[in-house]
N, C-alpha and C positions, 0 to 999 in steps of 0.2 A: 491676393485678390482675394475677395471673397467668394467662393467657387462651390456654395453649397448648394447642393439641388433644389432646396424650395427656395432659389432667392426670388422675391418676389415685391412688386411695387408696394406692398403694404409695408412688408420689411423693411424696402429702405425708406420710408416715411419715414418708419420706428424710426431709424438708425441718424433722421436727419433730425426729429423731435426729441431724442436725446442728446443732439449738442453735438455727436460723434462728429472730431474733425474740427472741431470748435475748441478757443480757448487759447490763453497762454499759461505756461507755467504750470503752477501747480492747480489752475481749472481750466487745463487740454484733457480732452475726452480722447483714446486714439479709436479711429475707426474700426480696428479689429481687438477683441481681447481672446483672454488664453483660452474664453469659454466658450469665441467663435468659429473656430477652424481647429479640425486637426491638425495636429502640430507636428514636423518633421524633426525629430528628436527630442530634447527637453524645453516643452513650455516653463517661461518662465515667468513667475511676479515679484519685481525686485523695489524696495525702496530708492528712492535718488533725493538727496539730499539736494543737490544742484534747484532740481525742478518741486521738490516738497510732497510729491506725489510715487504711487506705485507706478510703473510702468509696465508694459507686455509686452514680453518676449518671446516671438513663437520658434525659437533654434536654438541652438548651444549657438551660433555663429552672429547670431542675434545679440545674445546676452555676453560673448567674448569682446564683440565690437562693445557696446553698449557699457560697457567698463571703463575704454579709453577714452567716450567720450566726458564721462560721468569725472576724468581726473585731469582732464585739458579743463585749465584754467579762465582760457581764455572765451569757452561755452557761456553760454550762460540760459539758454535752454533748449529743453529737447522735444521735438515731437516725434516720437515712433507711429510706426501706423498710419503716414497719412495721407488719407483720399486725396484723390485728384477730384475734387466735385465739379468742377467747371472745366474738364478734358474737352470738350466742345469746342473749346477755341481754337484746337487744332485738328477738327476732325478734318476739316480741309484736305489734309495733310495724310491722311488715310483712306485708303481703297475699300471698295465697299466689301469685300470679301473679308476683308480685317475685321471692320463693323462688324458685320453678320459674327464671325466667333466669336466677338467680346459678348454677345448677347446669353442668356441662359438658355440655353437646348429648349427645355420645358417653358419656360413662362415669357419670353421674349423680353426680358428684361434684362438691359444692362449690368453689367456688373461695373462694382469702381475697385478702380487702380490704385492700388495705394503704392507710397514710397515708405522705403522700412523707416529711413532716419530726414528730419529736418532739425536742423541746426540753427540757432542765431549765435551769432559770436563778435565779439569785438577786435577789430584788427591794430597794430601797434601803434596806429595815430587816435585810436579810441572808437573808430567807426562802426557803425553795426554794420558783418555784413550774414548773409545767408546763405545756405549749401544743402544740399540735400544725400544720400547715399544709399544704393540697393543694396543690400546684405544679401547674397547668394550663394549658396554652394557648386562647385566647381562646375559639378554634374549635371548643374540644371542649365548651363549656358549652352551645352549641345544640344538642348531644346527648342524649337523653331516659337513653338507658342510663347516659352520662357523671352526667348531674343526678339521678339515682335512685341512683348508686352514693354522691355525694358527699351526699346526704341521711342515708344510713345511716351515713356516718362523721359528721355532724354530730350526730345522734341518737347514736353510739356515745360520743360526748368529751363531751356536754351528761351523760351517764349518769354519767358518772367528774367531771362539774366541770371540765374541761378546757376553754378556752378554742381556739374552733377557727375557722379561715377558711380560705377556697380565693386562693390568688394567683396571675394569669393574669402573662405577662411587662408588663404592661402598668402592672403594679405594683411595678415591680422598677427602679430607678432603675440603669441598663445600668453611666454612666459609673461610677458609685461601683465595683458589682462589679468593672468591668475595671482600674478602680484598685489595689484591694485585690488581687487576681489577680498583679498585677504586681509590688506590695510583697514582698507574702508567699512567691513564690521565694527573694527574698533572702537568707531565715532561713537557708537553708541553705550556709551558707557552706564546711561543706568541698566542696560540687559545685564552688566558686569559686577550690580549693587553699586558702584560708584557714582558720587556727585560729581557735578561739574568741578569745581575745586576744589576736592579732594583730587581730579587725574591731572588735571594742572597743575596741583603742588606737586605731584608724584614725577608727571612730565619735566618739571625744571629740575629735579632732584637726579631724574636718570639723564637727562640730556649733560649734566655736567661730566656724569658717572662715563659717559659715554665718550664723550671731549677730551678726557683726563687720560683716560685705560689706552693700555696697549695689549691686554687681554683678550680672551674668545670671548663671543658677543652672551656664550651660554653662560662661560661663568661671570662677567657683570650682573645678568640678568640674575643669576644666582645669589649673586650679594646683595644688589639691593633688596630682594626679597627679605634677605635676614635681616636687613639692617629696618627694612620700616614693618618687619613683623606680619608678613603677608604670607599668605600661602599659595603653593605653586603653582605656576600660571601667573601672576598677579605680575611680572616684571615684564612679559610675551608681551600681555595684554598691552602695556606701556610703551611699548617697543612699537605695537602696531599702531598706538593710537599716534606716537610723536611722528612715526612717519605718514598717516592718513593726512597728519592735520599739518603736513610742510615744516616742522619743526625738527627733525631732521632733512637731512638727502642721503640716499643712496640709490645706485643704479638699477631702476627696476626693469631692467629686460634682465637679467642676469639671477639663479634660482638664488632666494637670502637663505646664504648656510648658518644658523647661529656657531657652527664648528669654526667662523672667520673671525679674526678681527675688526673692529671698525675702520683703523685702513685696509685692511682688506678688501672691506664692500667696497672705498672709497666714500666712507660715510664725511656728511660736512654736517656741521650743525650753523640751525639760521639763527643769525645773531639780529635785533633787530636797531638797526642806525640811522637817528633822526628820522623817525616812522617808516625805513626804506628795507626790505627782507635784502640780507646779506649771508651770505655761506660762508664761515670758516672751516678749516678741514682741519680734520685730527691734526694732531703733532705727533 
């Protein structure tokens, strides 16, 4: 929620005129950005390949959850800091004292309630579905004001038949989120001085080595670098690229140890058969 002491009618109109809370995928603009509100923890601006734009995340917990969404292949659109601009549709479910508390104490302008993430996905039957999640630190749930605003969100999304839930840091698999963050940056191959063609060629070579070797990952990567006459670190980049591109599959919920063997990591290699992705286990 925008909770600035200078929340005025003019500011509300400016946000609306800027198209905040509107648009799809790369054209979406969040209601709040990292510049609009003091963050608790580390505010982040992160590029989403899924949405082809920078997303604005106001806390570490939001960042951790975002990476889970970015990794989920069923999701094709993510809207962060989504405003409930037509919340008046449930005003009859709110008492007068609550409505008063939702207004700025100085200007009497109602604050705009936001839901942290609204996602659009496809279910197993290919149908589009939407769901909403409010990301909160567990300590915030002890505050009456927070619970009141969450209840408004719950009623709002219930009216629209959209699944809504509150997620705290305790429900987020942190190791998985960190692993996703670690591998996804490898997709920006140009930042490391490689072309798309070159990285794909290297990926194919390393993929075969991982499939056929029982050595430690670190040893395989070093051997790859010597064979390709590349500097140290290139093998690790290609390894991360393989994971991020789903060309290999490993357990993303465990710490990725380079001292492990491919078999130890449960590594499987993506093999396209008849246009479909199939994973073959390391022998």
